[in-house]
N, C-alpha and C positions, 0 to 999 in steps of 0.2 A: 499366368496365375500367380501369384504372389503368395509369399510364404514367411514364417518369423519362426523363430525356436525361441523357447526361452526355458525358465526355471519353474520350481515351484514358489521361489522366492517375489516373483511378480507378477502372483496372483492374490485377490483375496477372498472370501469364503461369503457368500450370501446364503443366508437360512430364511426360506419361506414357508411356512407350513410346516410339511412331515418330511423337506427336500433341503438337502444341503448343495451347493455348488457352485464349482469355482469360475471367478470372475478375472477376466482381464479388461483391461481398461484402455481403450484405441482414442479417446477423447483428446493427445495431443498429439496426437498421430497426423502427419499428411496425407493427404490420399484417402484413396479407399483401405477400407479395413483388408487385412490378407482372406485367403481363400482357406490357407491352411494354418494350425497353428500348432505347432509339436512341442510336447512337453516332455521333458526328460524320456525324448525316445520315442513317443506314442504320438501319432498323428490322428490330429482331430478336424475335421473338415465342415466345412461351412455351409449347412440344411438351405439356405436359400431362405430361412423364416426367421422370422425376428418377433419379441415380444416389447408391448411400451413400459419403460420404467414404472410407470405410475399406474395402478389399477392391475397388474399381470399377476397380484398371488395366486388366487386358484389356478389358472390352466396354465402359469409356471410349473408348477407342484407337481400338478397333475401330470405335463408332459415329461419332468424329470422321472418321476416313478414309472411310466410308460415303457421309455428308455434303456431304463435299469433292467425292467422286468424284461427286456429283451437281449440283456447284455451288452450294452452298449455303456459307455461314459460319455457324461457330461462336461461340455466347458460354454461360458457363456463370454460377450465379447462385449463392451459397453462402448455405443456410441451413441453422443448426444443422447436421442430424448429413446432411445430401445438398447435395448440387449439382442445379439446376434444368437442365434443358437450354431452349436458347433458339437458332433459328435465324433466317437472313434470309436471302432468294431475290433475288439479284440481279436475275434474268431477271424474274421478275414486278413487278418495280421499274420496270427499261424498258420494260415493257409497260403499266404505269398511265402511264406518263409519255407514250408513245406515245399511246394512247387520250386522255389529256387534251388534249395536242395536236391531236389530228384533231377533238374538240367544239370547239375555239375559233373 
């Protein structure tokens, strides 16, 4: 599985309807997009789903709101004519940290 680590300076913001979401451009990269994207210590994983770049407005903003309502953070990766969906679950990150602390 591939992974890339970036900072907020590598991202742009896409505003669609009632949703604002960070976007990482993969168009200049060779090979397949990474499965994991780490942004300032937060690891986002690819959901396996995409949006078309053109004609996505209603479904994209709805999806972002649904993910945020579940407590997830979202990120999009732009590749060719699609946005790749990435999510990060802060609650899972906290659980992993608690398990690691209990094991020590």
